[in-house]
C-alpha positions as CSV (number, residue, x, y, z in Angstrom):
1,M,0.2,0.3,0.0
2,K,2.5,2.3,1.0
3,K,4.6,1.9,-2.4
4,N,1.6,2.5,-4.4
5,V,1.2,6.0,-2.5
6,I,4.9,6.7,-3.5
7,C,4.3,5.8,-7.0
8,F,0.9,8.1,-7.2
9,L,2.8,10.9,-5.9
10,A,5.8,10.3,-8.3
11,F,3.3,10.5,-11.2
12,F,1.4,13.5,-9.7
13,I,4.6,15.5,-9.2
14,T,5.8,14.5,-12.7
15,L,2.5,15.4,-14.4
16,F,2.7,18.7,-12.4
17,S,6.3,19.5,-13.8
18,S,5.2,18.8,-17.1
19,N,2.2,20.8,-17.0
20,A,4.4,23.9,-15.5
21,I,7.0,23.6,-18.3
22,A,4.4,23.4,-20.8
23,Q,2.6,26.3,-19.5
24,R,5.7,28.2,-19.2
25,D,6.7,27.8,-23.1
26,S,3.1,27.7,-24.4
27,L,1.8,31.3,-25.6
28,L,0.2,33.0,-22.5
29,T,-2.9,30.8,-22.1
30,S,-2.8,28.8,-25.2
31,K,-3.6,25.4,-25.1
32,T,-1.3,24.5,-28.3
33,I,1.4,22.4,-27.5
34,V,4.6,21.9,-29.8
35,P,5.7,18.5,-30.2
36,E,8.8,17.2,-28.8
37,V,11.1,17.0,-31.6
38,K,14.7,15.5,-31.4
39,Q,16.1,17.5,-34.3
40,K,17.6,20.9,-33.0
41,R,15.3,23.7,-32.8
42,Y,15.4,27.5,-32.5
43,P,12.7,29.4,-30.4
44,V,10.7,32.4,-31.8
45,A,10.0,34.3,-28.7
46,P,9.3,38.1,-29.6
47,F,7.7,38.5,-26.2
48,K,10.0,36.2,-23.8
49,D,7.2,33.4,-24.2
50,T,8.1,31.1,-27.0
51,L,5.5,31.1,-29.8
52,F,7.0,28.3,-32.0
53,Y,10.5,26.6,-33.1
54,V,12.3,27.0,-36.2
55,Y,14.0,23.6,-37.2
56,N,15.5,24.0,-40.8
57,K,17.8,26.3,-42.6
58,V,16.7,27.7,-45.8
59,G,19.3,28.5,-48.6
60,S,22.1,30.5,-46.7
61,F,19.7,31.3,-44.1
62,S,20.2,29.2,-40.9
63,A,17.3,28.1,-38.8
64,E,18.9,30.3,-36.0
65,S,18.8,33.4,-38.2
66,R,15.4,32.8,-39.6
67,A,14.2,32.4,-36.0
68,N,15.6,35.8,-35.0
69,A,14.3,37.4,-38.3
70,I,11.0,36.2,-37.5
71,T,11.1,37.4,-34.2
72,E,11.9,41.1,-35.3
73,K,9.4,40.8,-37.7
74,V,6.6,40.0,-35.2
75,R,8.0,43.0,-32.9
76,K,7.3,45.2,-35.7
77,L,3.8,44.4,-35.8
78,Y,3.6,45.1,-32.2
79,E,5.4,48.3,-32.7
80,D,2.8,49.1,-35.2
81,S,0.4,51.2,-32.9
82,F,-2.4,51.0,-35.9
83,F,-2.2,47.0,-35.8
84,Q,-5.0,45.7,-37.9
85,E,-5.4,41.8,-36.7
86,D,-7.5,41.1,-40.1
87,S,-4.6,42.4,-42.3
88,I,-2.4,39.3,-41.4
89,A,-3.3,36.4,-43.4
90,V,-1.8,32.9,-45.1
91,V,-0.9,33.2,-48.9
92,P,-0.1,30.2,-50.4
93,S,2.8,30.0,-53.0
94,D,4.3,27.7,-55.4
95,I,6.7,26.3,-52.9
96,S,5.5,27.3,-49.6
97,Q,2.7,29.0,-47.3
98,D,3.4,32.7,-46.6
99,I,2.1,34.5,-43.4
100,I,1.9,38.1,-45.0
101,Y,0.6,41.4,-43.1
102,K,-1.2,44.0,-45.5
103,N,-0.2,42.0,-48.6
104,D,3.2,43.2,-48.5
105,F,5.1,42.2,-45.3
106,V,6.2,39.0,-45.5
107,I,6.3,37.7,-41.7
108,M,7.5,34.0,-42.6
109,S,7.3,31.2,-45.0
110,I,6.6,27.5,-44.2
111,L,8.2,24.9,-46.2
112,D,7.7,21.3,-46.8
113,V,10.9,20.9,-44.5
114,D,9.3,22.6,-41.8
115,A,6.0,20.5,-41.8
116,K,8.2,17.3,-41.7
117,A,10.3,18.3,-38.8
118,E,7.0,18.5,-37.0
119,N,5.1,15.9,-38.7
120,Q,2.4,18.1,-39.9
121,T,1.3,20.0,-43.2
122,T,2.6,22.8,-44.2
123,G,-1.2,24.4,-44.2
124,Y,-1.6,23.3,-40.6
125,I,2.0,24.6,-39.7
126,A,0.9,28.3,-41.3
127,N,-2.6,28.4,-39.6
128,R,-1.0,27.5,-36.0
129,N,1.8,30.0,-36.3
130,L,-0.7,32.4,-37.9
131,N,-3.0,32.3,-34.7
132,L,-0.1,32.1,-32.4
133,I,1.4,35.0,-34.0
134,K,-2.0,37.1,-34.1
135,R,-2.9,36.3,-30.0
136,A,0.5,37.3,-28.9
137,V,0.4,40.7,-30.7
138,I,-3.1,41.4,-29.6
139,Y,-2.3,40.6,-26.1
140,Q,0.8,42.6,-26.0
141,N,-1.1,45.7,-27.5
142,E,-4.0,45.1,-24.8
143,N,-1.6,44.9,-22.1
144,Y,1.7,46.8,-23.0
145,S,0.4,49.1,-25.6
146,M,3.1,51.4,-27.0
147,L,0.6,54.1,-28.1
148,P,0.3,56.0,-25.2
149,K,4.1,56.2,-24.8
150,R,4.7,57.5,-28.3
151,L,2.0,60.1,-27.8
152,G,3.8,61.3,-25.2
153,Y,7.1,61.2,-26.6
154,T,5.4,62.8,-29.5
155,A,4.0,65.8,-27.2
156,L,7.6,66.1,-25.4
157,L,9.5,66.5,-29.1
158,I,6.9,69.0,-29.9
159,L,7.4,70.9,-26.8
160,I,11.2,70.7,-27.3
161,I,11.1,72.0,-31.1
162,G,8.9,74.7,-30.0
163,V,11.4,76.0,-27.1
164,V,14.3,75.6,-29.4
165,L,12.4,77.6,-32.0
166,Y,11.5,80.0,-29.3
167,F,14.9,80.7,-28.1
168,V,16.5,80.6,-31.6
169,G,14.1,83.4,-32.5
170,K,14.8,85.6,-29.4
171,I,18.7,85.0,-30.2
172,F,18.2,86.4,-33.9
173,N,15.7,89.3,-32.4
174,T,18.6,90.3,-30.0
175,L,21.1,90.3,-32.7
176,K,18.7,92.4,-35.1
177,Y,18.3,94.9,-32.2
178,H,21.8,95.2,-31.5
179,L,22.7,95.8,-35.2
180,L,20.0,98.4,-35.5
181,K,21.0,100.3,-32.4
182,N,24.3,100.3,-33.3
183,S,23.8,101.1,-37.1
184,D,26.2,104.0,-37.2
185,K,29.0,101.7,-35.9
186,Y,28.5,98.7,-38.5
187,F,26.8,100.4,-41.3
188,K,29.2,102.8,-42.6
189,G,28.7,102.3,-46.6
190,F,31.2,100.7,-48.9
191,S,33.4,102.4,-51.4
192,Y,36.0,101.3,-53.7
193,N,38.5,104.0,-55.4
194,N,36.5,106.7,-54.2
195,I,33.2,105.3,-55.7
196,S,30.4,104.4,-53.4
197,I,28.9,101.5,-54.1
198,L,26.8,101.1,-51.1
199,S,25.4,103.8,-49.0
200,P,25.0,103.3,-45.2
201,Q,21.1,103.2,-45.8
202,K,21.8,100.8,-48.6
203,Q,24.2,98.7,-46.9
204,Q,21.8,98.4,-43.6
205,S,18.9,97.3,-45.9
206,L,20.9,94.4,-47.4
207,C,22.0,93.4,-44.3
208,M,18.5,93.2,-42.8
209,R,17.4,91.3,-45.8
210,V,20.3,88.7,-45.6
211,Y,19.3,88.5,-41.8
212,S,15.6,87.5,-42.4
213,F,16.9,85.1,-45.0
214,I,19.5,83.5,-42.8
215,K,16.7,83.5,-39.8
216,G,13.9,81.8,-42.2
217,I,16.5,79.0,-43.6
218,T,17.5,78.4,-39.7
219,L,14.1,78.0,-38.5
220,V,12.9,75.9,-41.3
221,L,16.1,73.5,-40.9
222,I,15.2,73.2,-37.3
223,V,11.5,72.0,-37.9
224,Y,12.7,69.8,-41.2
225,L,15.4,68.1,-39.0
226,S,12.8,67.5,-36.4
227,L,10.3,65.7,-38.7
228,P,12.7,62.4,-38.8
229,L,12.5,62.1,-35.2
230,L,8.7,62.6,-35.0
231,F,8.3,60.1,-38.0
232,S,10.4,57.4,-36.3
233,I,8.3,57.4,-33.3
234,F,5.4,55.4,-34.9
235,P,6.3,52.6,-37.3
236,A,4.0,53.5,-39.8
237,T,5.5,56.8,-40.6
238,E,9.1,55.4,-39.9
239,A,9.8,54.9,-43.4
240,Y,9.4,58.6,-44.2
241,T,12.3,59.6,-41.8
242,T,14.9,58.1,-44.5
243,T,13.1,59.7,-47.3
244,L,13.2,63.4,-45.4
245,L,17.0,63.0,-44.7
246,H,17.9,61.8,-48.0
247,W,16.2,64.8,-49.4
248,I,18.3,67.3,-47.6
249,L,21.5,64.6,-47.0
250,S,21.9,63.7,-50.5
251,P,22.2,67.2,-52.4
252,A,24.6,68.3,-49.6
253,K,26.6,65.3,-49.9
254,L,26.8,65.7,-53.7
255,A,27.6,69.4,-53.1
256,V,30.2,68.4,-50.7
257,M,32.0,65.9,-52.7
258,G,31.4,68.1,-55.9
259,F,33.5,70.8,-54.3
260,V,36.3,68.3,-53.2
261,H,36.5,66.8,-56.5
262,F,36.5,70.5,-57.8
263,L,39.3,71.7,-55.5
264,P,42.3,70.6,-57.9
265,S,40.7,72.4,-60.6
266,F,40.0,75.4,-58.5
267,V,43.5,75.6,-57.5
268,T,44.5,75.7,-61.1
269,I,41.6,78.4,-61.9
270,V,43.1,80.7,-58.9
271,V,46.8,80.4,-60.3
272,I,45.7,81.1,-64.0
273,I,43.8,84.3,-62.9
274,F,46.9,85.3,-60.6
275,I,49.2,85.3,-63.8
276,F,46.8,87.1,-65.7
277,K,46.1,89.7,-63.3
278,Y,49.8,90.7,-62.7
279,T,50.4,90.2,-66.4
280,I,47.8,93.0,-67.1
281,K,49.0,95.0,-64.4
282,I,52.6,95.1,-66.1
283,I,50.9,96.0,-69.3
284,R,49.1,98.7,-67.6
285,F,52.1,100.4,-66.4
286,F,54.0,100.3,-69.7
287,F,50.9,102.2,-71.2
288,D,50.5,104.7,-68.5
289,E,54.0,105.8,-69.0
290,I,53.3,106.4,-72.9
291,K,50.3,107.9,-72.0
292,K,52.3,110.6,-69.4
293,E,55.0,110.6,-72.4
294,N,58.0,109.2,-70.3
295,I,58.1,106.6,-73.1
296,K,57.8,107.7,-76.7
297,I,57.3,105.4,-79.8
298,D,57.5,106.8,-83.5
299,G,54.3,106.7,-84.8
300,F,52.2,106.0,-81.8
301,Y,50.6,108.9,-80.1
302,S,50.1,109.2,-76.5
303,D,46.3,109.6,-76.4
304,W,46.2,105.9,-78.2
305,A,47.9,104.5,-74.9
306,M,44.8,103.8,-73.2
307,P,42.6,102.7,-75.8
308,T,45.3,100.3,-77.0
309,F,45.7,98.9,-73.5
310,N,41.9,98.3,-73.2
311,I,41.9,96.4,-76.4
312,I,44.8,94.2,-75.0
313,R,43.1,93.9,-71.9
314,F,40.0,92.8,-73.5
315,L,41.6,90.0,-75.8
316,L,43.8,88.8,-72.5
317,L,40.6,88.5,-70.5
318,A,38.9,86.6,-73.3
319,F,42.1,84.2,-73.5
320,M,41.8,83.5,-69.8
321,V,38.4,82.6,-69.9
322,V,38.7,80.4,-72.9
323,V,42.0,78.6,-70.6
324,I,39.7,78.3,-67.8
325,F,36.6,77.1,-69.4
326,P,37.6,73.3,-69.4
327,Y,38.3,73.4,-65.7
328,L,34.6,74.7,-64.7
329,P,32.6,72.0,-63.2
330,G,30.0,70.9,-65.8
331,S,31.9,72.4,-68.6
332,D,31.8,69.1,-70.7
333,S,27.9,68.5,-70.1
334,S,25.8,68.7,-73.3
335,I,23.6,71.4,-71.3
336,F,26.6,73.5,-70.6
337,K,27.4,73.3,-74.2
338,G,24.0,74.1,-75.5
339,V,23.5,77.0,-73.3
340,S,26.7,78.4,-74.2
341,V,25.8,77.8,-77.9
342,F,22.5,79.8,-77.2
343,V,23.9,82.8,-75.8
344,G,26.4,82.9,-78.5
345,I,23.9,82.9,-81.0
346,L,21.8,85.7,-79.0
347,F,24.8,88.1,-79.0
348,S,25.6,87.6,-82.4
349,L,22.1,88.6,-83.6
350,G,21.1,90.9,-81.0
351,S,24.2,93.0,-81.0
352,S,25.1,93.6,-84.7
353,N,24.4,97.3,-84.3
354,A,26.4,97.6,-80.9
355,I,29.6,95.5,-82.6
356,A,29.4,97.9,-85.5
357,N,29.5,100.9,-83.4
358,M,32.3,99.5,-81.2
359,V,34.1,99.0,-84.5
360,A,33.6,102.4,-85.6
361,G,34.5,103.7,-82.3
362,L,37.8,101.6,-82.5
363,V,38.4,103.2,-85.8
364,I,37.8,107.0,-84.7
365,T,40.3,106.3,-81.8
366,Y,43.2,105.6,-84.2
367,M,41.9,108.2,-86.9
368,R,42.2,110.9,-84.3
369,P,39.8,113.5,-85.9
370,F,39.0,115.0,-82.5
371,K,39.5,114.7,-78.7
372,I,37.7,115.3,-75.5
373,G,37.1,119.1,-75.2
374,D,37.3,120.0,-79.1
375,F,34.7,122.0,-80.5
376,I,33.2,119.9,-83.8
377,K,30.5,119.8,-86.3
378,I,29.1,116.3,-87.5
379,G,26.1,116.9,-90.2
380,D,24.2,119.4,-88.7
381,V,25.3,119.2,-85.2
382,S,28.1,121.6,-83.6
383,G,29.2,121.6,-80.1
384,E,32.0,120.6,-77.9
385,V,33.1,117.0,-77.3
386,I,32.4,116.1,-73.8
387,E,32.5,112.1,-74.2
388,K,33.9,109.4,-76.2
389,T,33.0,105.9,-75.4
390,A,33.3,102.4,-77.4
391,L,29.6,103.0,-78.7
392,V,28.9,106.5,-79.1
393,T,30.2,110.3,-79.2
394,R,28.4,113.1,-77.0
395,I,28.2,116.3,-77.9
396,R,27.1,119.7,-76.0
397,T,26.0,122.2,-78.1
398,P,26.4,126.2,-77.5
399,K,22.5,126.2,-76.3
400,F,23.9,123.3,-73.6
401,E,21.9,120.3,-75.4
402,D,23.8,117.2,-75.0
403,I,23.5,115.2,-78.4
404,T,24.6,111.4,-78.6
405,I,25.7,110.3,-81.8
406,P,26.5,106.6,-82.5
407,N,30.1,105.9,-83.7
408,S,28.9,104.3,-86.7
409,T,27.1,107.5,-87.8
410,V,30.2,109.7,-86.7
411,L,32.6,107.3,-89.2
412,S,30.4,107.5,-92.1
413,S,29.6,111.5,-91.7
414,T,32.1,114.5,-92.5
415,S,33.4,115.8,-89.1
416,T,35.0,119.4,-89.0
417,N,37.2,120.1,-86.2
418,Y,37.1,123.8,-85.1
419,S,40.0,123.0,-82.4
420,S,42.6,121.5,-84.0
421,N,44.6,124.7,-84.9
422,T,44.0,126.4,-81.8
423,K,47.2,125.4,-80.3
424,V,50.0,128.0,-78.8
425,I,52.1,127.2,-82.2
426,N,49.3,127.8,-84.3
427,N,47.7,131.1,-85.6
428,G,44.4,129.8,-84.3
429,L,40.9,129.2,-86.0
430,L,39.9,131.5,-88.9
431,I,36.4,132.8,-88.5
432,H,34.7,135.1,-91.1
433,T,31.6,137.2,-92.0
434,T,30.5,138.9,-95.1
435,V,29.0,142.4,-95.9
436,S,27.5,143.6,-99.0
437,I,27.6,147.4,-99.8
438,G,26.8,149.3,-103.0
439,Y,29.3,150.1,-105.6
440,D,29.1,154.1,-104.8
441,V,31.2,153.4,-101.8
442,P,35.2,153.2,-101.9
443,W,36.4,149.9,-101.3
444,K,39.2,151.1,-98.9
445,D,36.7,153.0,-96.7
446,I,35.0,149.6,-96.3
447,H,38.1,147.8,-95.7
448,K,39.1,150.5,-92.9
449,A,35.6,150.1,-91.4
450,L,36.0,146.5,-91.0
451,I,39.3,146.1,-89.7
452,E,38.3,148.8,-87.3
453,A,35.3,146.4,-86.2
454,A,37.5,143.6,-85.9
455,L,40.1,145.0,-83.8
456,K,37.3,145.9,-81.2
457,T,36.0,142.6,-80.9
458,E,37.0,140.4,-77.9
459,M,38.5,136.9,-78.1
460,I,40.5,137.5,-81.4
461,E,43.9,137.5,-82.0
462,K,45.7,140.9,-83.2
463,T,48.6,138.9,-84.5
464,P,48.0,137.7,-87.1
465,A,46.2,140.9,-87.9
466,P,42.4,140.8,-89.6
467,F,42.2,141.3,-93.1
468,V,39.5,141.6,-95.7
469,L,38.7,139.5,-99.0
470,Q,36.5,140.9,-101.8
471,I,34.9,137.5,-102.7
472,S,32.3,138.6,-105.5
473,L,30.8,141.6,-107.8
474,D,27.4,141.1,-108.0
475,D,24.8,142.9,-110.1
476,F,23.6,145.5,-107.3
477,Y,26.5,145.2,-104.5
478,V,30.3,144.1,-103.6
479,S,30.8,141.4,-101.0
480,Y,33.3,142.2,-98.6
481,Q,34.4,139.4,-96.4
482,I,36.2,140.2,-92.9
483,N,38.5,137.2,-91.6
484,V,39.9,137.4,-87.9
485,Y,41.7,134.8,-85.9
486,T,40.6,133.3,-82.7
487,K,42.0,130.6,-80.0
488,E,38.7,130.2,-78.7
489,P,36.8,127.7,-81.0
490,T,34.0,127.0,-78.2
491,K,32.9,130.7,-78.2
492,Q,32.1,131.3,-81.7
493,P,28.6,132.2,-81.0
494,L,29.7,135.2,-79.1
495,I,32.8,136.4,-81.1
496,Y,30.3,136.4,-84.2
497,S,27.7,138.4,-82.1
498,S,30.6,140.9,-81.1
499,L,31.7,141.4,-84.5
500,H,28.2,142.2,-85.8
501,Q,27.7,144.6,-83.4
502,N,31.1,146.2,-84.0
503,I,30.6,146.2,-87.9
504,Q,27.2,148.3,-87.5
505,D,28.8,150.6,-85.0
506,S,32.0,151.3,-87.4
507,F,29.8,151.5,-90.6
508,N,27.4,154.1,-89.0
509,A,30.3,155.9,-87.8
510,A,32.0,156.0,-91.2
511,G,28.8,157.2,-92.8
512,I,28.6,153.8,-94.9
513,E,24.8,152.4,-95.3
514,I,24.7,148.8,-95.6
515,M,22.2,148.8,-98.2
516,S,21.9,144.8,-98.6
517,P,19.9,142.9,-98.8
518,H,17.6,145.0,-101.1
519,Y,15.1,147.5,-99.3
520,S,11.6,146.6,-100.3
521,A,9.8,149.5,-98.8
522,L,9.0,152.9,-100.1
523,R,10.9,155.4,-98.2
524,D,12.6,158.9,-99.3
525,G,15.7,157.9,-100.8
526,N,17.4,161.2,-100.1
527,T,17.3,160.3,-96.4
528,T,20.1,158.4,-94.9
529,T,19.4,155.0,-93.3
530,I,22.2,155.8,-90.8
531,P,20.6,155.9,-87.1
532,E,20.1,159.4,-85.9
533,N,22.4,159.4,-83.0
534,Y,25.2,158.9,-85.6
535,L,24.1,162.0,-87.7
536,K,25.2,165.7,-87.2
537,E,22.7,167.9,-85.0
538,D,22.4,170.0,-88.4
539,Y,21.8,167.4,-90.6
540,E,19.2,167.8,-93.3
541,A,18.0,165.6,-95.9
542,P,18.8,166.9,-99.3
543,F,16.1,168.1,-101.9
544,F,15.2,165.8,-104.7
545,S,15.5,168.4,-107.9
546,I,14.8,168.0,-111.6
547,K,16.6,169.6,-114.4
548,N,14.4,170.1,-117.9
549,K,16.5,170.1,-120.9
550,K,15.4,171.5,-124.3
């Protein structure tokens, strides 16, 4: 009897131990028990308790690797805060039974070798594992859901982002207030070679625009770089994390690597620019000496120095661009070449007149028909040359009208330079005016009156002396031309006006009437036309007498 009791107790303890072990390795409260198999096995235990075992390898994946991979995938189902139990199903294929979530996430595949290891069919093993996985995920979600924790993390992260944005904004506002408060200290304008490029007001305005741009970019970057952290909290949006980082990191990586690869070419470009820069400076020094007439070259005028230097500089800069071009990034791309050809066509089609004026300006420079300050006449325009450029020539008339003439027009027109012979070594410009007097006045008296009038005129040269030419003997009068020298060609209107006034005074004082052009009004022919203030007080007009002859 005692022996039977001992056997019963041993059986009860063994049974109790087996049930305890089975219950510990089972899925929570599930009654499903995985049969014992002598083959080596690896558990799938995403939540500490074993769901099932993996016995065989597939291809290069060992059984242990398969078990670990399935474990991680089941954990991802649990991490999905919006897990849908109806979206997990068994999908048969040609060689296996696949457990798939949402039609695209393969959790595991059950092969024939897996079924043989447990002496079951693949369909049975697939449905059993499906139920085990579904129950485990549902149980974990009901008891250990991560959704509240993730929502808390999201709220905390949003709060941190808001605080960071607030303090960054405060830093920028403090910096702006400091700059505006000390604007007189920081914004003094910018000038180069006595040329004002930026006034203090424009410099401040430009600085504020740059400040606003940097502030906006900084705030946007903070928000943008925070989005991957927010998206990584929820598995459903975790995929967007890589996408967002890829959008900003890929261009940044390309830019950095492009710059690194460009560094050797950049150094080459800097060396080329350095060589050409100092070559141009040496040439500039040489032509400056020619301009100052410290260096003299036969047949090369000093006023040709700077135009020639500008031509050489342009050619050197063009050659420098040609040399640098192959070292520029993207210079060998089809797009770069296409844009270059397009710009060249636009330049050639749209600048034909400009090029014609530039060539004409170059020809005029070396023809030397006039220079700045000369008084010239081009076509119907007379005035002082105030500017000569590669494209146009500007003339200021005696009425202070600035007239712009294209260089191609200047080259194709006849130009008269009144200032070319007004230097110290020359007599000056010979100006003249004409009066016509009747045959009844002796020509010697007229010559004397004209010369006296010329000598009284301001801004004329006394040596050589003025002289008179009788240029024609017309039907009713003789044309007398008074010629005077002057070295003030820009003041011709004043000289002519003064000369004409003096001629009138001189002729009236000499008692000579200027009868041309002819009078068309009826008057007493016996009364002189000399103004009364030039006549004697006892002057009386002679009577008109008629004598009869038989």
